[in-house]
C-alpha positions in Angstrom: 25.2 -46.9 51.3 28.4 -46.6 50.6 30.3 -49.4 48.7 26.7 -50.6 47.4 25.9 -51.2 43.9 22.5 -50.6 43.0 20.9 -53.1 40.9 18.2 -51.5 38.4 15.7 -53.2 36.9 14.5 -52.4 33.4 12.9 -54.2 30.4 14.9 -55.0 27.6 13.4 -52.7 24.4 15.5 -49.8 23.3 13.6 -47.1 24.3 13.3 -48.6 28.0 17.5 -48.6 28.1 17.5 -45.1 27.1 15.2 -44.0 30.1 17.3 -46.6 32.5 20.1 -44.1 31.4 18.4 -41.2 31.8 17.1 -42.1 35.3 20.9 -43.5 36.5 22.3 -40.2 35.1 19.5 -38.2 37.7 21.0 -40.6 40.5 24.9 -40.3 39.7 24.3 -36.4 39.7 22.9 -37.1 43.2 25.0 -39.5 44.5 28.3 -39.6 42.1 30.2 -42.2 44.6 27.5 -44.9 43.7 27.6 -47.8 40.8 24.9 -49.2 39.4 24.3 -52.8 37.5 21.6 -53.4 35.1 19.2 -55.8 35.0 16.5 -56.7 32.3 13.6 -58.3 32.8 11.4 -59.4 30.2 7.7 -58.4 31.0 5.0 -60.6 29.6 4.1 -57.3 27.3 7.5 -57.6 26.0 6.9 -61.6 24.8 3.5 -61.1 23.7 3.7 -59.0 20.5 0.5 -60.2 18.9 -2.2 -59.9 21.8 -3.9 -56.3 22.4 -3.0 -54.9 25.2 -6.7 -54.3 26.0 -7.2 -57.9 26.0 -3.7 -58.7 28.3 -5.5 -57.3 31.7 -4.1 -53.4 31.3 -0.7 -52.0 31.5 0.5 -54.0 34.3 1.4 -56.2 31.7 4.9 -54.0 31.4 5.4 -53.8 35.2 4.4 -56.8 37.2 7.4 -58.8 36.6 9.9 -55.8 37.4 7.6 -55.1 40.8 7.8 -58.7 41.3 11.3 -58.7 41.0 11.6 -56.0 43.2 9.7 -57.7 46.0 11.8 -61.1 45.5 15.1 -58.2 46.3 16.6 -58.9 43.0 16.6 -55.8 42.0 16.8 -52.5 44.0 15.2 -49.8 42.0 12.8 -50.2 39.0 12.7 -48.0 36.4 9.5 -47.4 34.4 7.6 -45.4 31.5 4.5 -43.8 34.5 2.5 -44.4 32.5 2.6 -47.8 32.1 2.4 -48.6 35.8 -1.0 -49.1 36.8 -2.9 -46.6 39.0 -2.8 -49.1 42.3 1.2 -50.2 42.6 1.8 -53.9 44.5 1.9 -53.5 48.2 5.2 -52.8 49.5 6.6 -50.8 47.0 7.0 -46.8 46.0 7.5 -44.4 43.3 10.2 -43.0 45.4 10.9 -40.8 42.6 10.1 -38.8 39.0 12.6 -37.0 37.5 12.2 -34.3 34.8 9.6 -34.8 32.6 10.2 -34.6 28.6 6.6 -33.8 26.4 3.7 -35.4 27.7 2.2 -35.2 23.8 0.9 -38.1 21.4 2.1 -37.5 18.1 1.1 -38.9 14.3 3.6 -40.6 12.2 2.4 -41.4 8.7 4.5 -42.9 5.5 3.5 -39.6 3.6 4.2 -36.8 6.4 0.7 -36.4 6.0 -1.4 -34.6 9.2 -4.3 -35.9 11.1 -6.5 -33.4 8.8 -4.9 -34.4 5.2 -5.3 -38.4 6.0 -7.3 -39.5 3.1 -11.4 -41.0 4.2 -10.8 -44.8 5.3 -6.8 -44.5 5.7 -5.5 -46.9 8.4 -4.0 -45.9 12.0 -2.4 -48.0 14.1 -2.6 -47.6 18.0 -2.4 -50.2 20.3 -4.6 -47.6 23.2 -8.0 -47.4 23.4 -7.2 -43.7 24.9 -5.9 -42.7 21.3 -8.5 -44.9 19.6 -11.4 -43.1 21.0 -9.9 -39.6 20.5 -9.0 -40.5 17.0 -12.8 -41.7 16.1 -14.0 -38.2 17.8 -11.7 -36.6 15.4 -11.9 -38.3 11.9 -14.9 -41.0 12.4 -14.3 -41.6 8.8 -10.5 -43.3 9.6 -9.7 -46.6 10.3 -8.4 -47.2 13.8 -7.0 -50.4 14.4 -4.7 -52.3 16.9 -1.0 -51.6 16.6 1.9 -53.9 18.8 5.3 -53.8 18.9 8.1 -51.3 20.1 8.7 -47.9 18.9 11.0 -49.1 15.9 8.8 -51.9 15.1 5.5 -49.5 14.7 7.4 -46.7 12.8 8.4 -49.9 10.5 5.0 -51.5 10.0 3.7 -47.1 9.0 6.8 -47.2 6.6 6.5 -50.5 5.1 2.9 -49.5 4.4 0.9 -52.4 6.7 -0.8 -48.8 8.2 -1.0 -45.1 6.9 -0.3 -43.8 10.1 0.4 -44.5 13.5 0.0 -42.4 17.1 2.9 -42.9 19.6 4.4 -40.8 22.7 6.6 -37.9 21.6 8.5 -38.2 24.1 9.7 -42.0 23.3 10.4 -40.5 19.7 12.6 -37.9 20.9 14.3 -40.4 23.4 15.4 -42.8 20.7 16.3 -39.9 18.4 13.4 -40.4 15.8 11.4 -37.1 16.2 12.5 -36.1 12.5 9.8 -38.5 12.0 7.2 -37.1 13.2 3.9 -35.5 10.9 2.2 -33.7 13.4 2.7 -32.9 17.4 -1.1 -33.5 18.8 -2.4 -30.9 20.6 -4.0 -31.7 24.4 -7.4 -30.3 22.9 -7.0 -32.8 20.2 -5.3 -36.0 21.9 -5.4 -35.5 26.2 -2.3 -37.7 26.8 -2.4 -40.5 29.4 -1.6 -40.3 32.8 2.3 -40.0 33.7 2.9 -39.7 30.0 6.0 -38.4 29.5 7.6 -39.1 32.4 9.8 -42.0 34.0 9.3 -43.4 37.6 11.8 -44.8 39.8 10.3 -47.3 42.4 11.6 -49.1 45.1 10.6 -51.3 48.4 9.0 -49.3 51.0 11.3 -50.4 53.8 15.0 -49.8 51.7 15.6 -46.5 53.0 19.0 -46.4 51.4 17.4 -47.3 47.9 14.3 -44.5 48.8 16.7 -42.0 50.2 18.8 -41.9 47.1 16.1 -41.8 44.7 14.1 -39.5 46.1 17.4 -37.1 45.5 16.7 -37.3 42.3 13.1 -36.2 42.7 11.5 -32.9 40.4 8.9 -32.6 43.0 7.2 -30.3 40.5 6.9 -32.7 38.0 5.8 -35.4 40.9 3.0 -33.2 41.8 2.1 -33.3 38.1 1.7 -36.9 37.6 0.2 -37.2 41.3 -2.8 -35.3 40.3 -2.9 -37.5 36.9 -3.0 -40.5 38.1 -5.1 -39.6 41.4 -7.9 -38.7 38.3 -7.2 -41.8 36.5 -7.3 -43.9 39.8 -10.8 -43.3 40.2 -12.2 -44.8 37.3 -9.8 -47.6 37.7 -7.2 -46.9 35.4 -5.5 -49.6 32.7 -6.1 -49.9 29.1 -9.5 -50.6 29.4 -10.4 -47.7 30.8 -10.8 -44.4 28.1 -9.2 -42.2 30.8 -6.9 -38.8 29.8 -5.4 -36.7 32.3 -2.4 -33.6 32.0 -1.6 -31.7 34.6 0.7 -28.2 34.1 2.3 -26.2 37.1 1.4 -22.5 37.6 3.6 -21.4 39.8 2.4 -23.0 43.1 -0.8 -24.1 41.5 -2.0 -26.7 39.4 -4.0 -26.4 36.1 -5.6 -30.3 35.3 -7.5 -31.4 32.5 -9.5 -34.4 32.5 -11.2 -36.8 29.9 -13.1 -40.2 30.5 -15.2 -41.7 28.3 -17.1 -45.0 28.1 -15.4 -48.4 27.1 -16.3 -48.2 23.2 -15.2 -44.3 23.3 -18.9 -43.2 22.7 -19.7 -41.1 25.6 -16.9 -38.6 26.5 -17.0 -36.3 29.7 -14.3 -33.3 29.9 -13.6 -31.2 32.5 -10.7 -28.6 34.4 -9.5 -27.6 37.6 -7.1 -26.1 39.5 -5.7 -26.2 43.1 -2.3 -25.9 45.0 0.2 -27.9 44.6 -0.1 -29.8 47.8 -3.1 -30.9 47.2 -2.4 -33.2 44.1 -4.2 -35.9 44.9 -7.5 -33.9 45.6 -7.4 -32.3 43.1 -7.0 -35.4 40.7 -9.4 -37.2 43.1 -12.0 -34.0 43.0 -12.2 -33.9 39.3 -12.7 -37.6 38.3 -15.5 -36.7 40.5 -17.3 -34.4 38.6 -16.7 -36.1 35.5 -18.8 -39.5 37.1 -21.7 -36.6 38.0 -21.7 -35.2 34.7 -22.1 -38.6 33.6 -24.8 -39.2 35.6 -24.4 -43.0 35.2 -23.1 -43.1 31.7 -19.8 -44.2 33.4 -18.7 -46.0 36.4 -15.9 -46.3 38.5 -14.2 -49.6 37.9 -13.2 -52.1 41.1 -9.9 -52.9 41.9 
């Protein structure tokens, strides 16, 4: 690999580029002799800032073009927010590394610094996520939960301009952009369970690129990788994607994982929650088993999606 310049694919938003810098720092720590070139890939989710994500075909709208660039050999490594990657990757691609994870929780930003409990009845709360919308409605059915699009800066501006009274965002994104001081409330997992992989960055490569695969694996955090593997296995059993109200968060406890999962129908009316513990080495099986248990509890109220 000596002398090779690794081409890194990234979305063009400020947050995506900040995450790419974090990814390259992890790679440089493993191989300081290598050089990198960042290639901006404009995804369908970035180009269309108006259509609700639930109507655009799911989270793949932020990943498909990056995966296609990888498969065409135009880039060597794609950097993703892991929560934006569909449960099933494009054939021929693998997640080679998941570096250290930031805080996976969601948070509330509001124009007047109000918390979720202090927002007045009828307050307009923005989110682009059916997962967040369903949990918000369960917590505060008197709120007006509506769709919001745009990057982090745009969403914050819309709140501060009064288009929304508040919005729910990923805490990790605000922290990576240095905007966490504007957070009114960090939402506990018991209130708002995170998306699978939230707060984590994924380095994706072609399965047959041995050099890029070895380099990325040197930047991998195996405990974080096990946690997100359990979360994504849980999600995959339901089909994943923005249209599925599915949430999962795994925490390492020594050599074991504690996995919490949530699943609801598409309207967010029927909720099923559960938790499970198991060895780190059996992360995928743990996620699958918890999902199967929630499906059993649902007794037909929820059905795994095809594909």
